[in-house]
Structures are given as structure tokens and as C-alpha cells.
C-alpha positions in Angstrom: 20.4 158.5 -70.8 22.7 161.8 -70.8 21.8 165.0 -69.9 18.5 166.1 -71.8 18.4 163.1 -73.8 14.9 161.0 -73.1 15.7 158.1 -74.7 14.6 155.1 -72.8 15.8 151.2 -73.6 13.1 148.3 -73.0 14.6 145.4 -71.3 14.8 143.7 -74.9 16.9 146.1 -76.6 19.6 145.8 -73.0 19.0 142.2 -73.5 20.7 142.4 -77.1 23.4 144.5 -75.6 25.3 141.9 -74.1 25.6 138.5 -72.5 23.2 136.6 -70.9 25.3 137.3 -67.7 25.2 140.9 -67.9 21.6 141.4 -68.6 20.8 139.2 -64.8 23.3 141.4 -63.5 21.5 144.7 -64.5 18.4 143.6 -63.4 19.6 142.7 -60.4 21.2 146.3 -60.2 17.7 147.8 -61.3 16.1 145.8 -58.5 18.7 147.3 -56.3 17.9 150.7 -56.5 14.1 150.4 -57.2 14.1 148.8 -53.5 16.5 150.8 -52.1 14.7 154.3 -53.5 10.7 152.9 -52.7 10.0 154.2 -49.0 7.4 151.3 -49.2 9.9 148.7 -49.8 12.6 147.0 -47.3 15.0 144.3 -48.0 14.5 141.2 -45.8 17.1 141.3 -42.8 17.6 137.8 -42.8 21.2 136.5 -43.9 20.1 133.7 -46.2 17.5 135.5 -48.2 17.6 137.7 -51.1 13.6 139.3 -51.3 12.2 142.4 -50.2 8.7 143.1 -48.1 6.4 145.5 -48.9 4.5 148.3 -46.8 0.6 147.6 -46.8 -1.2 150.1 -45.4 -0.7 153.5 -44.0 0.0 152.5 -40.5 2.0 149.1 -41.2 4.6 148.7 -38.4 5.5 145.2 -40.1 5.7 143.0 -42.6 6.4 139.4 -43.4 8.4 138.1 -45.7 7.9 134.9 -48.0 10.8 133.9 -46.3 8.9 133.7 -43.1 10.6 136.7 -41.5 8.9 139.5 -40.0 10.7 142.8 -40.9 10.4 146.1 -38.9 9.5 148.5 -41.5 11.0 151.4 -39.5 14.5 150.1 -38.7 14.5 147.3 -41.6 15.4 144.7 -39.1 13.9 141.8 -37.6 10.7 142.7 -36.2 11.5 143.4 -32.5 8.3 143.3 -30.3 8.4 145.1 -27.2 11.8 147.3 -27.7 12.5 150.3 -29.5 14.1 150.6 -32.8 18.0 149.7 -32.3 17.6 148.6 -28.9 17.7 145.3 -29.9 21.2 145.5 -31.3 22.3 147.1 -27.7 21.4 143.5 -26.2 24.3 141.6 -28.4 26.9 143.9 -28.3 
């Protein structure tokens, strides 16, 4: 959209602009932006996972991913019980 333009395209319209491959890249790009901008969502840090977790409840400190990983909602890394965020990284350096 241009500045001052309020026209929004539907997914069907966007799909018609190019190939299936381009549309799938658009959907992934849009998902990346949506997750990155939403404070209730965090990407799963597992290297073999491309999902995200959602904070359930105001005081939730961790969330479980469909892949089985438990994610710290403060730092976005794998859960680290008994350690502060960042402290678990120092052990591996």
C-alpha cells in the first residue's frame, strides 16, 4: 500500500499475481512478520522445527511447541528451569 492508500488485497487476488511458488513465499514472509510483531508469539528455537508457540494466559512463562520443545517466553530459547535467561548459553561457551 502507498501512503494514504487504504486498498487491501485478498489472498485470492495476491495468489493471482504470480506463480504458486511466489505465493507460498509471500505466505511465509507474511507469517514471519506476523509472528515477529506479536508479543504473544515466539518461534520455536529447535533447529528442526519451523513452528511458533503462543503465550496462554497473562502470567505464562513457558509454552510447549507441537514438536515437543518447551520454550521460555521471556528469551525465546528452550526452557531452562532453575537458570536465568542467558545463563544457560554461558555454560556452552
